[in-house]
C-alpha positions, 0 to 999 in steps of 0.5 A: 118560165119567169112569168110578170107576177115575179116582178109586180107590185107587193099589193098584187103579190100579196092580193094573189096569195090572199086569194089563194091562201082562202082556197087553200084553207077551204080545200084543207078544210073540206077534204081532209080529215086531219086538217078538219079535226085540227082546225076544229080543235083549234077553234079556227074555220077557213073563214076566220082569214081575213088578212095574209096575218091571219094564218097565225091563228092556225095550228102548225103541220108537223111531219108527224102527222104525215107520219100519222096519216100514212100513207094516203090520210093527208090527199085531198083528191081522190087516188085517181085524180094522182099523178105521181108518188113520192116518199122520203126515206123513212129511215127514222120512222115511217115515211112521208108520202107526198102526191102530186097530180097532173097540174101540181107536176106542171106547177112543180116543173114551171117553178124548177123551170124559172128557179134554173132561168133565175140562175141564169140558165137558158133553153140552149143549156145541157143539164146534168141531173146529178141529184138521185131519181126514184122516191127522192123529189130531187132527181125527177124534179129536176129533170122536169123543169130543164125540160120545161125550160127546154133544155137538154137533160142528161139523166144521170142521178147520183153515184158512179162518180167516175162516170160522172166525171166521163159524161162531164168531159165527154157530153159537156154539160154547161149547168149540173144540178147536185146537192153541194157535197157530192160535187165536192165529191166530184171535184175530189175525184177529178183532182186525183185523176189529174182534170183541170176543174178549171176548164170544165164546161160547166157554168152554172151549178144549182145546189141543194138537198142539205144546209151548205155554208159559205166555205164550200160555196167558196171551195166550189168556187174557187176549185171550178170556174163555175157560178153556184146557186143555192136551190131550196125544197123539201119534200113535204112542200113540193120538192126542189125549186120552193126557193132559188137563188139568182145567179146574178145577185147571190143574195140567197133563194128568192121564195116563189111566193105566187105558190108559197106562203112564208112565215119565220117563228121562233121555234121555241114560242111558235111565234111569227117574228119580223122580216129580218129576224132569224128563226124558223120557217114555215110554208103553207102551199097556194096551188097544191092540189093533191096535198095542200099543207097549212103551215108546215114546220120545216126546221130550217133556220134562216130569216125573210129578206127583203126583194131584190132580183125580184119583187119576191122576199128572199130567205137568207142562206139555211145555216141548219135545221132546229132537229140538228143542233148539237148542244154540247156543255150547255153550247148551241152549236151547228155542223155549218158554224164547225163547216164555217171555222174550218175553212179558215184553217188553209190546211184543212178539206171542207170534208168532215165528221163531228163525234158526240160522245159523253165522258162521265156526265160531260159531253164531248165534241171531236172533230174529225177532219181530212188535211189537204195533201199539200199540208201533209206533213205532220208539223202541218197536221199539228198546227192546223190541229191546234189552230181548229181547236182555238178557232172553235172555242173563239167562235163558237164557244165549246171545246173540242178534239180535232182528229186530223185524219188523210185526204179521202179517209172521211166517206163520201157521199154519192147518192144523197146528203153527206152524214156529218154527225154521228152521235155516240151518247145513246149507245 
């Protein structure tokens, strides 16, 4: 599945990107009313692309554009050519609908297979898919990719944590694909059952669908014998498999640049930033047929890094989302920053909830965090509380209150992404 283009020269990769980018712009302009109107309003035409850098002349695509064209307004092909339809949950408005031709499904499967292989997977592996199946792209995306690589697949889906554990113990999968927060939930339940998590059959964990900090990576690594890698994707672009980390170098997800053209922009000005400078990731699809996407603003914060394991560039592990940034008394705070600080206090587990509220005109931030059972005395909890307040103030620059709660008091996620923020300011 790791074909020659992955290790081609940069000149060969960029030549292929340019050819495919021209085709994407032409297809979008000729077949999608939204893009034709947006390009015309912007005063650009697909023929204006004369180099890869010229993509910056074209308008961005935002999630609202997908919602405004619900359900099929972004399709570049008739429904008779659509093989599958996925959609977001729509919890903050209309869902975003994404469609795939048969060729799109095949490309997606190959990219997820490539992602599993770069993580260290082989056709002899047994893969337990613990992402949710259904309209969410995670479950079926992982499933088709594992099958394309030749692996045996256990389509467990999310939830039923006790059954997940029984399957791991009885069927002995060697790879698990899940959200990192749900993997922690599985490990916590195993610990409560007295299962030795160092002796599991699992050798690789492929985790994605939510930002996760180095603290969570370290927690999973210390509690198991797995190599944990980061897989990146989003349904609006394809699903999981847009980028994935090498199980050898473990230095950030590799963008599969033969299928996606990445940019990083200043989230305020929209200016394209050079490689190595942090900003918001923007992606243009190069091979999508059903719904080509031009300069999609992912809102994910990262930077582009030079190639290592392959000839394709990497992204730094996602630090958060520009629309998840909390502003507390003028200080920018991301949940993953709090997560990293929690890891510096040995008594605290990486299960937390950030509660935003107001006291008069001022914003307040409370950190609810679980204590580890081995440190569950009043004195140890008081010390952990004081330490966390100090570390957050000194490292992030904001004053917080800390509530130490009992093990398992924070609600766990079993089917999706962890809920880390509760904002009460708009009550």
